[in-house]
C-alpha positions in Angstrom: -58.5 -18.2 -45.6 -57.2 -21.3 -43.8 -56.7 -21.1 -40.1 -53.5 -22.5 -38.7 -52.6 -23.4 -35.1 -49.1 -24.1 -33.8 -49.0 -26.3 -30.7 -46.0 -27.4 -28.6 -47.1 -31.0 -27.7 -45.6 -32.2 -24.4 -44.2 -35.6 -23.9 -46.9 -38.2 -23.2 -49.8 -36.5 -25.0 -51.7 -38.2 -27.9 -51.6 -36.2 -31.1 -55.4 -36.5 -31.5 -58.4 -35.1 -29.7 -59.7 -38.4 -28.3 -58.3 -41.6 -26.8 -59.9 -44.7 -28.2 -57.9 -47.1 -26.1 -59.8 -48.8 -23.3 -58.4 -48.5 -19.8 -56.6 -45.6 -18.2 -57.2 -42.5 -20.2 -54.2 -40.7 -21.7 -53.9 -36.9 -22.2 -55.0 -35.7 -25.7 -55.0 -32.5 -27.6 -58.5 -31.7 -26.2 -56.9 -31.0 -22.8 -54.8 -28.2 -24.4 -56.7 -26.8 -27.4 -60.2 -25.5 -27.5 -60.6 -24.6 -31.2 -63.6 -26.4 -32.8 -63.0 -27.4 -36.5 -59.2 -27.7 -36.2 -57.5 -31.0 -36.8 -53.8 -32.1 -36.7 -51.9 -32.1 -40.0 -49.9 -35.2 -39.3 -49.0 -37.0 -36.1 -46.3 -36.9 -33.5 -45.6 -39.9 -31.4 -46.9 -40.2 -27.8 -43.3 -40.2 -26.5 -42.1 -37.3 -28.7 -42.5 -33.6 -28.1 -42.7 -30.5 -30.1 -44.4 -28.7 -33.0 -47.8 -29.9 -34.2 -49.6 -27.9 -36.9 -53.4 -28.0 -36.9 -55.6 -26.5 -39.5 -59.3 -26.0 -40.3 -59.0 -26.9 -44.0 -58.7 -30.4 -45.3 -56.7 -29.5 -48.4 -54.1 -27.6 -46.4 -54.1 -30.4 -43.8 -53.3 -33.0 -46.5 -50.7 -30.8 -48.1 -48.8 -30.4 -44.8 -49.0 -34.1 -43.9 -48.5 -35.8 -47.2 -44.9 -36.8 -47.9 -45.4 -36.3 -51.6 -45.1 -32.6 -51.0 -41.7 -33.1 -49.2 -42.4 -30.4 -46.6 -39.2 -30.4 -44.4 -39.5 -31.3 -40.7 -36.6 -30.5 -38.4 -36.1 -32.5 -35.2 -33.7 -32.2 -32.3 -32.7 -35.7 -31.2 -30.9 -36.5 -28.0 -29.1 -39.7 -28.8 -26.9 -42.3 -27.0 -23.2 -41.7 -27.6 -21.7 -39.2 -30.0 -22.2 -39.9 -33.7 -19.0 -39.7 -35.8 -18.8 -38.4 -39.3 -19.5 -41.9 -40.7 -22.9 -42.1 -38.8 -23.8 -38.5 -39.9 -22.9 -39.2 -43.5 -25.1 -42.4 -43.4 -28.0 -40.2 -42.2 -27.3 -37.7 -45.0 -27.3 -40.3 -47.7 -30.4 -42.2 -46.5 -30.7 -45.1 -44.1 -31.9 -48.6 -44.9 -34.9 -49.5 -42.9 -37.0 -52.7 -43.3 -39.3 -51.0 -45.8 -36.5 -49.5 -47.8 -34.1 -46.6 -48.0 -35.1 -43.3 -46.4 -34.7 -40.0 -48.3 -31.5 -38.2 -47.5 -31.6 -36.1 -44.3 -29.8 -33.0 -43.3 -27.9 -34.1 -40.2 -25.6 -32.3 -37.9 -24.2 -32.6 -34.4 -25.1 -29.6 -32.3 -23.6 -28.5 -29.0 -26.7 -28.3 -26.9 -30.4 -28.1 -27.6 -31.2 -25.4 -25.0 -34.6 -26.9 -24.6 -36.9 -27.0 -21.6 -36.4 -30.0 -19.2 -38.6 -33.0 -20.1 -41.1 -34.3 -17.6 -40.3 -37.1 -16.9 -36.6 -36.8 -17.5 -34.8 -39.2 -19.9 -33.0 -42.1 -18.4 -29.3 -41.3 -17.8 -26.6 -43.9 -17.8 -23.3 -43.2 -16.2 -21.3 -45.3 -18.6 -22.9 -44.0 -21.9 -22.7 -40.4 -22.9 -25.3 -38.6 -25.0 -25.3 -35.8 -27.6 -27.7 -33.8 -29.7 -28.4 -34.0 -33.4 -30.4 -31.7 -35.6 -32.1 -33.7 -38.4 -34.3 -32.5 -41.2 -36.3 -35.0 -43.1 -38.8 -34.7 -46.0 -40.9 -37.8 -45.4 -42.8 -39.1 -42.4 -42.5 -42.8 -41.9 -43.6 -44.3 -38.6 -41.1 -43.5 -35.9 -38.6 -42.6 -38.7 -36.1 -40.4 -36.8 -35.9 -42.9 -34.0 -35.4 -45.8 -36.4 -32.8 -43.8 -38.4 -30.6 -42.9 -35.4 -30.8 -46.5 -34.1 -29.8 -47.8 -37.5 -26.5 -45.8 -37.3 -25.9 -47.0 -33.8 -27.2 -44.1 -31.7 -30.7 -44.8 -30.3 -32.8 -41.7 -29.6 -33.4 -40.8 -25.9 -35.5 -37.7 -26.5 -37.1 -36.4 -29.7 -38.4 -32.8 -30.2 -39.9 -31.7 -33.5 -38.6 -28.1 -33.9 -40.2 -27.1 -37.2 -42.6 -28.0 -40.0 -41.9 -26.1 -43.2 -41.7 -22.4 -42.2 -43.3 -22.9 -38.8 -41.2 -23.3 -35.7 -41.5 -23.7 -31.9 -40.0 -20.2 -31.3 -41.8 -18.6 -28.4 -44.1 -21.6 -27.7 -43.7 -23.2 -24.2 -44.8 -26.9 -23.9 -48.5 -27.2 -23.8 -49.2 -23.8 -25.3 -50.5 -22.9 -28.8 -51.1 -19.9 -31.0 -52.9 -19.1 -34.3 -50.9 -17.9 -37.2 
C-alpha cells in the first residue's frame, strides 16, 4: 500500500529535500519532514504556501503530479483589487498565456480566507484594495495561478494551495505534516 504524507508548506521553503543553489542555504522539506523514502508529488513555488502531497511510490507520485490525470488543485489567492464578473468569467473560460490557453478554472470571489497570518506579511498598499479568490485548476503550468490572475488584471499577493484531489489542509498548521 502506498504511503501518503500531507504537508503544509510555509512561505519561503523549497518544495524539495535539498537546496542545490550555491550561497545562502534556503529552508527545504528536510527541515520539516523526517520520512525516508517519501518524495513530493509535484512542486509548490518558494513564495507559495499550502498543501504538498508526498508519497513513497513512484507510480502514485506521477499520477498525482501529471496534468494528464487532471487532478483538481484548489488555491486561495489574495489578489490586488476586486475582480469583477468579467475577470472571473475569463478565468472560468481559460486565460491566454504565452504558451497557450489554460484549461477552464473554477473561480469565485470569497469573503475572507480565514488563514493563518503569513510570515513575512504581504505588502499592503493604502491606495489599492485586495480580495480573495478560490481557484480550482486541473493542470500545473509554471506559476500558473499567479500568471492567470495577472492576465485578468489582478496580480496575486499571496497564494495558498488548499487542496489536491481529495486531500486538504484541514487541521494542518504551517510546517506540520501527517500520514494518511
